[in-house]
C-alpha positions as CSV (number, residue, x, y, z in Angstrom):
1,M,10.6,-123.8,118.3
2,T,14.0,-124.6,118.0
3,T,16.6,-122.1,118.9
4,Y,19.2,-121.5,115.8
5,D,22.2,-119.1,115.6
6,I,21.9,-116.8,112.4
7,R,24.7,-114.7,111.3
8,A,25.1,-111.8,108.5
9,G,26.3,-114.2,105.5
10,T,26.7,-112.8,102.2
11,A,24.3,-111.2,99.5
12,H,26.3,-112.5,96.6
13,T,24.4,-115.8,95.6
14,M,20.8,-115.6,95.6
15,G,18.7,-118.5,96.7
16,V,20.3,-121.3,99.2
17,T,24.2,-121.8,99.1
18,H,25.4,-124.8,101.2
19,D,29.0,-124.9,102.3
20,G,29.1,-128.2,104.0
21,D,28.5,-126.9,107.6
22,G,25.6,-124.4,107.3
23,A,23.3,-122.7,104.5
24,N,23.3,-118.9,103.4
25,F,20.2,-117.4,102.6
26,A,19.8,-114.6,100.2
27,V,16.5,-113.2,98.8
28,F,15.4,-110.1,97.2
29,S,12.9,-107.5,98.2
30,A,13.2,-103.8,97.5
31,N,10.3,-102.7,99.7
32,A,10.1,-105.2,102.7
33,D,10.7,-103.9,106.1
34,R,11.6,-107.5,107.5
35,I,12.1,-110.9,106.0
36,E,11.9,-113.9,108.3
37,L,13.3,-117.3,107.5
38,C,10.8,-120.1,108.5
39,L,12.3,-123.7,109.1
40,F,10.1,-127.0,109.1
41,S,10.0,-130.5,110.1
42,E,11.1,-133.3,108.0
43,D,7.3,-133.8,107.0
44,G,6.8,-130.0,106.6
45,R,3.8,-130.0,109.0
46,K,5.6,-128.3,111.9
47,E,7.2,-124.9,111.8
48,T,10.5,-125.3,114.0
49,A,12.0,-121.9,114.0
50,R,11.5,-118.4,112.6
51,L,14.7,-116.5,112.3
52,T,14.8,-112.8,111.0
53,L,17.2,-112.3,108.2
54,P,19.8,-110.0,110.0
55,E,21.2,-108.3,107.1
56,R,20.4,-106.3,103.9
57,T,22.6,-105.2,101.0
58,G,20.7,-103.2,98.7
59,P,17.5,-104.9,98.1
60,V,18.8,-108.1,99.1
61,W,18.0,-109.7,102.6
62,H,20.7,-112.4,103.6
63,G,21.7,-114.7,106.6
64,Y,23.9,-117.7,107.4
65,V,22.6,-120.3,109.8
66,P,25.2,-122.7,110.9
67,G,24.3,-126.4,111.3
68,L,21.5,-126.8,109.1
69,P,21.6,-130.0,107.1
70,Y,20.9,-131.0,103.6
71,G,17.3,-131.5,103.1
72,T,16.2,-128.9,105.4
73,L,12.6,-127.6,104.6
74,Y,12.1,-123.8,104.8
75,G,10.3,-120.8,103.5
76,Y,9.9,-117.1,103.9
77,R,7.5,-114.5,105.4
78,A,7.8,-110.8,104.2
79,H,7.2,-108.0,106.7
80,G,6.1,-104.4,104.9
81,L,3.0,-102.3,103.9
82,Y,-0.3,-103.8,102.9
83,A,-1.7,-101.4,100.6
84,P,-2.7,-102.6,97.1
85,D,-3.7,-99.3,96.0
86,Q,0.1,-98.3,96.2
87,G,1.1,-101.7,94.7
88,H,2.4,-103.4,98.3
89,R,0.6,-106.7,99.4
90,F,3.2,-107.9,102.2
91,N,1.5,-110.1,104.5
92,P,3.5,-112.3,106.9
93,H,0.9,-114.8,107.7
94,K,1.7,-116.1,104.3
95,L,4.4,-118.4,103.8
96,L,6.3,-118.0,100.8
97,I,8.3,-120.0,98.4
98,D,11.9,-119.1,97.6
99,P,12.3,-117.9,94.1
100,Y,15.4,-119.8,93.7
101,T,14.8,-123.1,95.3
102,R,15.6,-126.1,93.2
103,E,13.4,-128.4,95.0
104,L,9.8,-128.2,96.5
105,S,8.4,-130.6,99.0
106,G,4.6,-131.2,99.5
107,D,1.7,-130.1,97.3
108,F,-0.1,-127.0,96.7
109,T,-3.7,-126.9,98.1
110,N,-6.2,-124.6,96.9
111,D,-7.3,-123.1,100.3
112,P,-8.7,-119.5,101.3
113,A,-5.6,-119.3,103.5
114,T,-3.3,-118.9,100.4
115,Y,-4.9,-115.6,99.7
116,G,-3.4,-112.6,101.1
117,F,-6.7,-110.9,101.4
118,D,-9.9,-112.0,103.1
119,L,-12.1,-113.6,100.4
120,A,-15.2,-113.0,102.4
121,H,-14.8,-109.4,103.2
122,P,-16.5,-107.0,100.6
123,E,-13.5,-105.1,99.8
124,R,-11.9,-108.3,98.8
125,D,-8.2,-107.6,98.3
126,R,-8.1,-104.3,100.2
127,T,-8.5,-106.1,103.5
128,P,-5.4,-108.5,104.6
129,S,-6.0,-112.0,105.9
130,K,-4.8,-113.2,109.0
131,A,-5.2,-116.9,108.2
132,D,-1.6,-118.8,108.2
133,S,-0.9,-120.3,104.7
134,A,1.9,-122.6,105.7
135,A,0.0,-126.0,105.9
136,Y,-1.2,-125.4,102.0
137,V,2.2,-124.3,100.5
138,P,5.2,-126.4,99.4
139,K,8.3,-125.9,101.2
140,S,11.6,-124.9,99.7
141,V,14.4,-127.6,100.1
142,I,18.1,-127.1,100.9
143,S,19.1,-129.3,98.1
144,H,21.9,-131.8,98.2
145,P,24.9,-130.9,95.9
146,D,24.9,-134.6,94.6
147,L,21.5,-133.8,92.8
148,F,23.6,-131.7,90.5
149,E,26.9,-133.5,90.1
150,P,28.5,-133.9,87.6
151,A,27.3,-131.0,85.9
152,L,25.6,-131.7,82.5
153,A,26.8,-129.9,79.3
154,P,24.3,-129.2,76.2
155,L,25.0,-130.8,72.8
156,D,27.3,-128.8,70.7
157,G,25.8,-126.8,67.9
158,R,22.6,-126.9,65.9
159,P,22.1,-130.0,64.0
160,L,22.4,-129.4,60.3
161,S,19.1,-131.2,59.7
162,E,16.6,-130.4,62.6
163,L,13.4,-131.9,63.1
164,I,11.6,-130.6,66.4
165,Y,8.9,-132.9,68.2
166,E,6.9,-131.1,70.4
167,A,5.6,-133.3,73.4
168,H,4.1,-133.1,76.8
169,P,6.3,-134.8,79.5
170,K,3.2,-136.9,80.7
171,G,0.8,-137.3,77.8
172,L,3.5,-138.7,75.5
173,T,4.1,-141.6,77.6
174,I,1.3,-142.3,80.0
175,Q,-0.6,-144.8,77.5
176,H,2.4,-146.4,75.8
177,P,1.8,-150.2,76.3
178,D,5.7,-151.0,76.0
179,I,6.9,-148.7,78.7
180,E,7.0,-149.9,82.4
181,E,4.1,-149.0,84.1
182,R,5.9,-147.2,86.9
183,L,7.6,-145.0,84.4
184,R,4.7,-144.1,82.3
185,G,4.2,-140.2,82.4
186,T,7.6,-139.7,84.0
187,Y,11.0,-138.0,82.9
188,E,12.2,-141.6,83.0
189,G,9.6,-142.8,80.6
190,L,10.5,-139.9,78.0
191,C,13.9,-141.7,77.7
192,A,12.6,-145.3,77.9
193,D,13.7,-147.3,75.0
194,P,10.5,-147.6,73.2
195,I,10.5,-143.8,72.8
196,L,13.9,-143.4,71.8
197,D,13.6,-146.1,69.1
198,H,10.3,-144.2,67.7
199,L,12.1,-140.8,67.5
200,D,15.0,-142.4,65.9
201,K,12.7,-143.9,63.1
202,L,11.1,-140.4,62.9
203,G,14.3,-138.7,62.6
204,V,13.9,-136.3,65.7
205,T,16.9,-134.4,66.5
206,T,15.1,-132.3,69.2
207,V,12.5,-132.9,71.6
208,E,10.6,-129.7,72.9
209,L,8.9,-130.4,76.1
210,L,5.9,-128.4,77.5
211,P,6.7,-126.8,80.7
212,V,8.3,-128.6,83.4
213,H,9.0,-125.7,86.1
214,A,6.9,-126.4,89.0
215,F,3.3,-125.1,88.8
216,P,0.1,-125.4,90.8
217,D,-3.3,-126.5,89.6
218,D,-5.7,-123.3,89.1
219,G,-8.4,-123.1,91.9
220,F,-11.4,-122.7,89.0
221,L,-10.1,-125.9,87.4
222,L,-10.3,-128.0,90.6
223,D,-13.5,-126.8,91.4
224,K,-14.6,-128.3,88.1
225,G,-12.7,-131.6,88.9
226,L,-10.1,-130.7,86.2
227,R,-6.1,-130.0,86.4
228,N,-3.7,-127.7,85.0
229,Y,-2.3,-130.1,82.3
230,W,-0.2,-128.0,80.2
231,G,1.6,-126.2,82.8
232,Y,1.7,-122.7,81.6
233,N,1.2,-121.2,85.1
234,T,4.8,-121.3,86.5
235,I,5.7,-120.7,90.2
236,G,9.2,-122.0,90.6
237,F,11.7,-121.2,87.9
238,F,14.4,-123.6,89.0
239,A,12.5,-126.5,90.3
240,P,11.4,-129.3,87.9
241,S,7.7,-130.2,88.5
242,P,7.4,-133.2,91.0
243,R,4.3,-134.4,89.3
244,Y,6.6,-135.8,86.5
245,F,9.0,-137.6,88.8
246,G,9.4,-141.4,88.6
247,P,11.2,-143.8,90.8
248,A,14.5,-141.8,90.8
249,G,12.7,-138.4,91.8
250,F,14.8,-135.4,90.9
251,A,17.5,-137.2,89.3
252,G,15.1,-138.7,87.0
253,F,15.2,-135.3,84.9
254,R,19.0,-135.5,84.6
255,H,18.8,-139.1,83.7
256,M,16.3,-138.0,80.8
257,V,18.9,-135.2,79.4
258,R,21.6,-137.9,79.2
259,R,19.7,-140.6,77.6
260,F,18.5,-137.8,75.0
261,H,21.9,-136.7,74.4
262,E,23.5,-140.4,74.1
263,A,20.8,-140.6,71.4
264,G,21.8,-137.4,69.6
265,I,18.6,-135.7,70.5
266,R,18.6,-132.2,72.1
267,V,16.2,-131.1,74.9
268,I,14.4,-127.6,74.5
269,L,12.0,-126.4,77.4
270,D,9.0,-124.3,76.7
271,V,9.6,-121.8,79.4
272,V,7.1,-119.4,81.0
273,Y,8.9,-116.3,82.1
274,N,6.2,-113.9,81.1
275,H,3.7,-114.5,84.0
276,T,3.4,-116.4,87.3
277,A,0.7,-118.2,88.8
278,E,-0.2,-115.9,91.2
279,G,-2.5,-114.2,88.9
280,D,-4.4,-111.0,88.8
281,H,-5.2,-108.8,92.1
282,L,-7.4,-111.7,93.3
283,G,-5.0,-114.5,92.9
284,P,-3.2,-116.4,95.7
285,T,0.0,-115.2,97.5
286,L,2.5,-117.9,97.0
287,C,5.9,-116.2,96.2
288,Y,6.9,-113.2,94.5
289,R,3.7,-111.2,95.1
290,G,4.3,-111.5,98.9
291,L,7.9,-110.7,98.7
292,D,7.8,-107.5,96.7
293,N,4.8,-107.0,94.5
294,A,5.5,-103.9,93.2
295,S,9.0,-105.1,92.0
296,Y,8.3,-108.3,90.4
297,Y,5.1,-107.4,88.5
298,R,4.1,-104.6,86.0
299,L,1.4,-102.6,87.6
300,I,-0.9,-100.2,85.9
301,P,0.4,-96.6,86.5
302,G,-2.1,-94.7,88.6
303,Q,-3.9,-97.7,89.4
304,R,-1.2,-99.9,91.1
305,R,-3.7,-102.2,92.5
306,F,-4.2,-103.7,89.3
307,Y,-1.5,-105.7,86.9
308,V,-0.7,-105.1,83.5
309,N,-2.2,-108.0,81.6
310,D,0.0,-108.2,78.4
311,T,-0.2,-112.2,78.8
312,G,-4.0,-112.7,79.3
313,T,-3.1,-114.5,82.5
314,G,-3.8,-111.9,85.0
315,N,-0.2,-110.6,85.6
316,T,3.2,-109.7,83.8
317,L,6.6,-110.2,85.0
318,D,8.6,-107.1,85.1
319,L,11.9,-107.7,83.5
320,T,12.9,-104.3,83.3
321,R,13.8,-104.5,87.2
322,P,17.4,-105.7,87.4
323,Y,16.7,-108.4,90.0
324,V,13.9,-109.9,88.2
325,L,15.8,-110.1,85.1
326,R,18.8,-111.4,87.2
327,M,16.1,-114.2,88.4
328,V,15.4,-115.4,84.8
329,L,18.9,-115.2,83.5
330,D,20.1,-117.4,86.6
331,S,17.2,-119.8,86.1
332,L,18.0,-120.3,82.3
333,R,21.8,-120.9,83.1
334,F,20.9,-123.4,85.8
335,W,18.8,-125.4,83.3
336,V,21.6,-125.2,80.7
337,T,24.6,-125.8,83.1
338,Q,23.2,-128.2,85.8
339,M,20.4,-129.9,84.2
340,G,22.0,-129.9,80.6
341,V,19.2,-128.7,78.7
342,D,20.2,-127.2,75.1
343,G,17.8,-124.5,74.5
344,F,14.5,-122.8,75.2
345,R,11.2,-122.0,73.6
346,F,9.9,-118.8,75.2
347,D,6.1,-118.7,75.8
348,L,4.5,-115.2,74.8
349,A,8.1,-114.0,74.1
350,T,7.0,-110.5,72.9
351,T,6.4,-109.9,76.7
352,L,10.1,-110.7,77.6
353,G,11.2,-107.8,75.1
354,R,8.7,-105.0,76.5
355,E,10.2,-101.9,77.6
356,A,8.5,-98.6,78.5
357,H,8.1,-97.6,75.0
358,G,7.0,-101.0,73.8
359,F,8.3,-103.9,72.4
360,D,12.3,-103.8,71.7
361,P,14.3,-106.6,70.0
362,H,17.5,-104.5,71.7
363,G,15.8,-104.6,75.1
364,G,17.3,-105.4,78.3
365,F,16.3,-109.0,78.4
366,F,17.6,-109.7,74.5
367,D,20.9,-107.8,75.3
368,A,21.8,-109.7,78.5
369,L,20.7,-113.1,76.9
370,R,22.8,-112.6,73.6
371,Q,26.0,-111.5,75.5
372,D,25.6,-114.2,78.1
373,P,28.6,-116.7,77.4
374,V,26.4,-119.5,78.3
375,L,22.9,-118.9,77.0
376,S,24.1,-117.2,73.9
377,K,25.3,-120.8,72.7
378,T,21.8,-122.4,73.1
379,R,18.9,-122.9,70.8
380,L,16.3,-119.9,71.2
381,I,12.9,-120.1,70.0
382,A,10.4,-117.2,70.4
383,E,6.6,-117.5,70.3
384,P,6.4,-114.0,68.8
385,W,3.2,-112.8,70.2
386,D,1.1,-111.6,73.2
387,I,-2.0,-109.7,73.6
388,G,-0.5,-106.5,74.5
389,P,-0.3,-103.3,72.3
390,G,1.6,-104.2,69.4
391,G,2.0,-107.8,70.6
392,Y,2.5,-109.5,67.2
393,Q,6.0,-109.5,66.2
394,L,6.7,-112.4,63.9
395,G,10.0,-111.6,62.3
396,S,11.1,-108.9,64.7
397,F,13.1,-111.0,67.1
398,P,17.2,-110.9,67.1
399,H,18.9,-113.1,64.6
400,E,19.7,-115.6,67.1
401,F,16.2,-116.6,67.7
402,S,14.1,-118.6,65.7
403,E,10.3,-118.0,66.0
404,W,6.9,-120.3,65.7
405,N,5.5,-119.1,62.4
406,D,1.8,-119.2,62.5
407,T,1.2,-117.7,59.1
408,F,3.1,-120.8,58.0
409,R,0.5,-123.0,59.4
410,D,-2.7,-121.0,58.5
411,T,-1.5,-120.7,54.9
412,V,-0.6,-124.3,54.4
413,R,-4.0,-125.2,56.1
414,G,-5.7,-122.6,53.9
415,Y,-4.0,-123.9,50.7
416,W,-5.2,-127.5,51.2
417,R,-8.7,-126.5,52.4
418,G,-9.2,-124.5,49.0
419,D,-9.1,-121.0,50.4
420,P,-8.8,-118.1,47.9
421,H,-5.3,-116.7,47.1
422,A,-3.7,-119.3,49.6
423,T,-1.6,-120.4,46.7
424,Q,0.2,-117.3,46.4
425,S,1.0,-117.2,49.8
426,L,2.0,-120.7,50.1
427,G,4.8,-119.8,47.6
428,G,6.8,-117.6,50.2
429,K,6.1,-120.1,52.8
430,L,7.9,-122.8,51.0
431,L,11.0,-120.7,50.8
432,G,11.3,-120.2,54.4
433,S,9.0,-117.1,54.6
434,A,11.6,-114.6,53.5
435,D,9.3,-111.6,53.9
436,P,9.6,-111.4,57.6
437,F,12.9,-113.1,58.1
438,D,15.1,-112.2,55.4
439,R,16.8,-109.5,57.1
440,D,20.0,-108.6,59.4
441,G,21.7,-111.7,58.4
442,R,18.9,-114.1,59.4
443,R,18.7,-117.6,58.1
444,P,15.9,-119.8,56.8
445,W,15.8,-121.9,59.8
446,A,14.5,-118.8,61.7
447,S,10.9,-119.9,60.5
448,V,9.7,-122.8,62.8
449,N,7.2,-124.6,60.5
450,F,4.3,-126.2,61.7
451,V,0.8,-127.1,61.1
452,T,-0.4,-128.2,64.4
453,A,1.2,-127.6,68.0
454,H,-0.3,-128.3,71.6
455,D,-2.4,-125.1,71.3
456,G,-5.4,-126.0,68.8
457,F,-6.1,-129.0,66.7
458,T,-4.3,-132.1,66.4
459,L,-3.5,-133.0,62.6
460,A,-6.2,-135.9,62.7
461,D,-8.6,-133.1,64.0
462,T,-7.5,-130.5,61.5
463,C,-8.8,-133.2,58.7
464,A,-12.0,-134.2,60.8
465,Y,-13.3,-131.1,62.3
466,A,-14.5,-127.8,61.0
467,E,-15.5,-126.4,64.5
468,K,-14.0,-126.9,68.1
469,H,-15.5,-129.1,70.3
470,N,-14.3,-127.9,73.8
471,E,-17.1,-129.1,76.1
472,A,-15.1,-131.3,78.3
473,N,-13.5,-127.8,79.5
474,L,-16.7,-126.9,81.4
475,E,-16.6,-123.6,79.6
476,D,-19.9,-124.0,77.5
477,N,-17.3,-124.5,74.4
478,R,-16.4,-120.7,74.7
479,D,-12.7,-121.2,75.2
480,G,-10.1,-122.0,72.5
481,H,-9.4,-120.5,69.1
482,S,-12.5,-120.4,66.8
483,H,-10.3,-119.6,63.8
484,N,-8.9,-123.1,63.1
485,V,-8.5,-123.1,59.1
486,S,-9.6,-126.8,59.2
487,D,-12.0,-129.0,57.2
488,N,-13.9,-132.1,58.1
489,M,-14.2,-133.4,54.7
490,G,-18.0,-133.6,54.7
491,V,-18.7,-135.1,58.2
492,E,-18.0,-133.4,61.4
493,G,-16.2,-135.9,63.7
494,P,-15.9,-139.6,63.3
495,T,-17.1,-141.5,60.5
496,D,-17.0,-145.0,58.8
497,D,-17.3,-143.7,55.4
498,P,-14.3,-145.0,53.5
499,E,-14.4,-142.1,51.0
500,I,-14.2,-139.5,53.7
501,L,-11.6,-141.5,55.5
502,A,-9.2,-141.6,52.6
503,A,-9.8,-138.0,51.9
504,R,-8.8,-137.2,55.6
505,A,-5.7,-139.5,55.4
506,Q,-4.5,-137.8,52.2
507,R,-5.0,-134.5,53.7
508,A,-3.0,-135.2,56.7
509,R,0.0,-136.5,54.2
510,N,-0.2,-133.5,52.3
511,L,0.1,-131.2,55.3
512,L,2.9,-133.2,56.5
513,A,4.6,-133.1,53.4
514,T,4.5,-129.5,53.1
515,V,6.1,-129.1,56.5
516,F,9.2,-131.4,55.9
517,L,9.5,-130.0,52.1
518,S,9.6,-126.5,53.0
519,Q,13.0,-124.2,53.9
520,G,13.0,-123.7,57.6
521,T,12.8,-125.5,60.8
522,P,10.1,-128.2,60.7
523,M,8.3,-128.9,63.9
524,I,5.5,-131.9,64.4
525,L,3.3,-132.3,67.5
526,A,3.8,-135.6,69.3
527,G,1.0,-137.8,68.0
528,D,0.5,-136.6,64.7
529,E,2.7,-139.0,63.2
530,M,0.1,-141.6,64.4
531,G,-3.3,-139.8,63.8
532,N,-3.8,-138.9,67.4
533,S,-7.0,-137.4,68.0
534,Q,-8.4,-134.9,71.0
535,G,-12.0,-135.4,69.7
536,G,-12.3,-132.0,68.2
537,N,-10.9,-130.1,71.3
538,N,-8.7,-127.6,70.4
539,N,-7.8,-126.3,73.8
540,A,-7.1,-129.4,76.1
541,Y,-4.8,-127.3,78.6
542,C,-7.1,-129.0,81.2
543,Q,-7.3,-132.6,79.9
544,D,-4.9,-134.4,82.0
545,N,-6.9,-137.5,80.6
546,E,-7.4,-139.5,77.4
547,I,-8.3,-136.5,75.5
548,G,-5.0,-134.8,76.2
549,W,-2.7,-138.1,76.1
550,V,-1.3,-139.5,73.0
551,D,-2.9,-142.8,71.9
552,W,-0.3,-145.2,70.9
553,T,-2.8,-147.6,68.8
554,G,-2.4,-145.6,66.0
555,D,-1.7,-145.3,62.2
556,A,1.6,-147.2,61.6
557,A,1.4,-146.4,57.9
558,L,1.2,-142.6,58.5
559,T,4.2,-143.0,61.0
560,A,6.0,-144.8,58.3
561,F,5.4,-142.0,55.8
562,V,6.5,-139.3,58.3
563,S,9.7,-141.5,58.7
564,R,10.1,-141.5,54.7
565,L,9.4,-137.7,54.6
566,S,12.1,-137.2,57.4
567,A,14.8,-139.2,55.7
568,F,14.2,-137.4,52.1
569,R,14.7,-134.1,54.0
570,R,17.8,-135.4,55.4
571,Q,19.3,-136.8,52.3
572,H,19.0,-133.6,50.6
573,S,20.7,-130.3,51.9
574,V,18.7,-128.2,49.0
575,L,15.6,-128.7,51.6
576,R,17.4,-127.2,54.4
577,Q,19.3,-124.1,52.8
578,L,21.5,-122.1,55.0
579,H,20.5,-119.1,52.8
580,F,17.2,-117.7,51.4
581,L,16.3,-118.5,47.8
582,H,15.8,-115.4,45.3
583,G,16.3,-117.1,42.1
584,R,19.7,-115.9,41.6
585,K,22.3,-117.6,39.3
586,R,24.6,-119.9,40.8
587,A,28.3,-119.5,39.9
588,A,28.6,-123.4,39.3
589,D,26.1,-123.7,36.3
590,A,24.6,-120.5,35.9
591,L,21.3,-122.0,36.6
592,P,18.9,-120.2,39.3
593,D,18.8,-121.5,42.7
594,V,15.0,-121.9,42.8
595,V,12.7,-122.0,39.4
596,W,9.0,-121.6,39.6
597,R,6.6,-123.3,36.9
598,D,3.3,-124.4,36.1
599,F,2.7,-128.0,35.2
600,A,3.3,-127.3,31.5
601,G,6.8,-126.0,32.4
602,Q,6.0,-122.4,31.9
603,P,6.3,-119.4,34.2
604,L,3.6,-119.2,36.9
605,E,0.9,-116.6,36.5
606,W,0.9,-115.6,40.1
607,R,-2.1,-113.1,39.7
608,D,-4.4,-116.0,38.7
609,P,-6.9,-115.9,41.6
610,G,-7.8,-119.6,40.8
611,L,-4.1,-120.8,40.8
612,D,-4.2,-124.0,42.6
613,R,-1.2,-125.8,41.0
614,L,2.8,-125.1,41.4
615,V,6.0,-126.6,40.7
616,L,9.4,-125.6,41.8
617,V,13.0,-126.7,41.2
618,L,15.3,-126.5,44.2
619,R,19.1,-126.3,43.8
620,S,21.9,-125.1,46.3
621,S,21.6,-121.4,47.2
622,A,23.8,-118.9,44.9
623,E,25.1,-117.8,48.0
624,T,26.6,-121.4,48.9
625,T,30.2,-121.9,48.1
626,V,30.7,-124.1,45.2
627,G,30.8,-127.8,46.4
628,E,29.7,-131.3,46.1
629,D,25.9,-130.3,46.5
630,D,25.8,-128.5,43.1
631,A,24.6,-131.2,41.1
632,D,21.5,-132.1,43.5
633,A,18.2,-130.7,42.8
634,V,14.6,-131.4,44.1
635,L,11.5,-130.9,42.2
636,L,8.3,-130.4,44.3
637,A,4.9,-130.2,42.8
638,F,1.8,-129.3,44.7
639,N,-1.7,-129.9,43.4
640,R,-4.8,-128.8,45.4
641,S,-7.1,-129.3,42.7
642,E,-9.0,-132.6,42.6
643,K,-8.0,-133.3,39.1
644,P,-4.8,-135.1,38.1
645,G,-2.1,-133.8,35.9
646,R,1.2,-134.2,34.5
647,V,4.3,-132.4,35.4
648,K,6.9,-131.4,32.8
649,L,10.5,-132.4,34.2
650,P,13.3,-129.9,33.4
651,R,16.2,-131.8,31.5
652,P,18.5,-133.5,34.3
653,P,22.4,-133.2,34.4
654,S,24.2,-135.1,32.0
655,G,24.2,-138.7,33.3
656,G,21.3,-138.1,35.6
657,R,17.8,-138.8,35.9
658,W,14.8,-137.9,37.5
659,V,13.4,-140.0,40.4
660,R,9.9,-140.0,42.2
661,R,10.6,-140.3,45.9
662,I,7.5,-138.8,47.7
663,D,3.9,-139.2,46.4
664,T,1.4,-138.4,49.1
665,A,-1.0,-140.2,46.7
666,A,0.8,-143.4,47.0
667,P,2.8,-143.1,50.3
668,D,4.0,-146.8,50.0
669,A,5.1,-146.7,46.3
670,A,8.7,-147.4,45.7
671,P,10.9,-145.0,43.8
672,T,10.4,-144.7,40.0
673,A,12.4,-143.2,37.4
674,E,10.5,-140.4,35.5
675,T,11.3,-139.5,32.0
676,G,9.8,-136.1,30.4
677,T,6.7,-135.8,32.4
678,A,5.4,-137.3,35.8
679,A,2.0,-137.8,36.6
680,I,0.5,-136.3,39.7
681,A,-2.9,-137.3,41.2
682,G,-5.4,-134.9,42.4
683,A,-5.0,-133.3,46.0
684,S,-1.5,-134.5,46.1
685,V,2.2,-133.4,46.6
686,L,5.1,-135.0,44.4
687,A,8.9,-134.7,45.2
688,L,11.3,-135.9,42.7
689,S,15.3,-135.9,43.0
690,I,18.3,-136.1,40.8
691,D,19.7,-139.7,40.6
692,M,23.4,-139.7,39.2
693,T,24.2,-143.3,39.8
694,G,22.2,-145.0,36.9
695,G,22.0,-148.0,39.1
696,P,18.8,-149.8,40.5
697,L,16.4,-147.6,42.6
C-alpha cells in the first residue's frame, strides 16, 4: 500500500473539502472507536492506502491528507462494537460510502459480502461477517470544484399560474423518437428541444422529477430479473444517480436545470429522507448502518436490534439527531445552491416531522427548514402520510408547504364513477379543499390536486381497468393498492368497442378538466396527456421497461385538449385564487365570490343523495383588493348523469356575454357565445367565461 501523511484537519465542514493542495475528511459517528479512510486505485479495484482519521471533535472524526488529487476514490471503515441487540453494527470489513459524497464511482453489486452479518449463520445478523465488501460497493469521489461552478440559482418566487408535471427522469424520454438516441433516458434528454416544446405547449411551469439521488437495486428484485425503477431507496443524498448520466456525465444534471430555467420551468426533486436503502435488520451495510447504526436510525426501545418502520421500507432515519438533521439540511442546500433546483417534494413527509411524542408540525426538521435563509424560499411539497401511528396528516403541515391531496383524487374519481355522495364532496374539492387547508393563513395553492401520480393507475388505466394487474411484478398480484376508485366502462382492459372507447376518452377529459378547473395547484402525470397506459399495473416501481416508460405514440387530440385546459386556466385568475372562496360579497359589486346553483339556476339541494349535477360561478375573492379582474367570471357546470341538460346562465355584466370555452363532450369545438341557457351533454364538463370585447370569438 502507498504511504500517505495524514494530519489533524478540521471538523467544521462535513464530507470532503479540497483546498487545491490536499483534502480534508470529516465524518460523523458518535459511537465508533476508530474510523479508517481507505484510498483506492483509479479503477476502484485496489485499496492503495488505509489511514486512521487522527482526530475526533465531538462526534466528528476528521483528518487532512496533503497531496491527494481531485478524482481520488475513497471510502470508510468503522471500528466499534458489533452488538445488534444494543443497536450497534460496526464491522470494519465493510467499506462504507461517505454520506456527503457528491459522486459515486462504480456500481452496487448484490453480493453476500455487502451484509454486515453472515447470511449462512443460523443466528443471522447476530454474527458478524468477515468478508470484505470493497469490491461490491461504489467508491466515493473527491469531486473537482469545476463540477459546481458557477453556482446555480433557483428561479425567483412561485409562478402565478403553476402546473406541475410529474415525470420519471428516464421513463419520460427513453422512447421519444425525436430525441437523439444517446440522450434518451438521461438528464440531457429531459431538456432536449422536443421535451421543452411539449412542456411549453402544455403550459407546464414546474417539472417534478422522481428521485435522482443515487440508489441501488434491491436484491430481491435482481433475483427476479427486475430493477428498482422509481428510485425510492436512497443511499447518497448528495450524489445524482449515475444511471441517468448522458454524454456530459455529472455536468448533464446542471445543464438540464439551466435549460429548464431558460424555458421558465422550475425543477422540483422528489426526495426520500425518511429512510435509506439499507433496509431492516437483515439488510446490507453500505453507509449509515456501518458508520453509526444507533445514531442514524430510529430503533425500537427495548428491542434495539430492530428498526422503527414508520416508512414500510424496513428502517426510518432519525431526524431528531442533530448530525442526521444537519446532513439532510446540508443535502437540501447543496441541491439548491450548487445544482440550482427550485424545490422539493418530500416523500412520506409525516416521518420527517415525528418527534418522541408523535408528528409535530413545529418539530425540529420543520423549524430548521423554515428558518433557513436558503431553503425557506424554495417550493416545498409534502406527501402528508406514512404508515406509522397517526401517520395521515393531510392539512397539518406548516403554511409554507403544499400537500399532495389524495382526497381530491379519490373524490374526483368517485364522482365521475357515480359513487354515492361524491357530488357533495366534490363541491369542497373544487374550491381548494378548505376544510383541511383554510387555517393559519394558508392559501388555496396548498392543495396539490391530482387524479393520477406515479403511484397508482395512469389516467388511461383509471378509465380502462376496475382491478389492478400487477402480474409483471412477480408478486402474484398482491402488491399495489386495491382501492383504485377506477372504472373499466364495461370491459376490463383493451377493447375495440367504439362506444366503450368513446366513453373512456370522455371520462379522461372529464377527470383532467376537473383538475384544471379546481382551485389549488394542478398536477398531471407525464404521459397522461397522451393516453399512456401501463397495462393496468398500478405499482410499476420495478418496471424499467415499456410498462413503466412513456409511450409517445399517443393521443394527439387529448394532448391538444390538455393544452386548451391549461391555457384557459392561465387566462382566468379566478381559477387560481390566492384566497379561499366562501361566498362573501365583494366590495366591487356586492356580488358573492362564489355562487352554487342547480341547472335551473336555483340553490343546490346539498342533502339530496341523488345529486349528480352542479353549477358554480366564480369571481375574484372578496378578500382580493379591488382591481382589473373584478369583471371576470367563470361558470363551471358538472354533469355526471348520462342525460343532457340546459344550464341557466346568470345575467352577464353590462356589455358582456357568456362564451362557451371548454366542453369535454366537444373538445375541439370553437368558442361560441351563449344567451339565456347553455346546453350540456351527458357525462361532461362545461366552462364558460365572460367576454367584454363584443368582437369575433
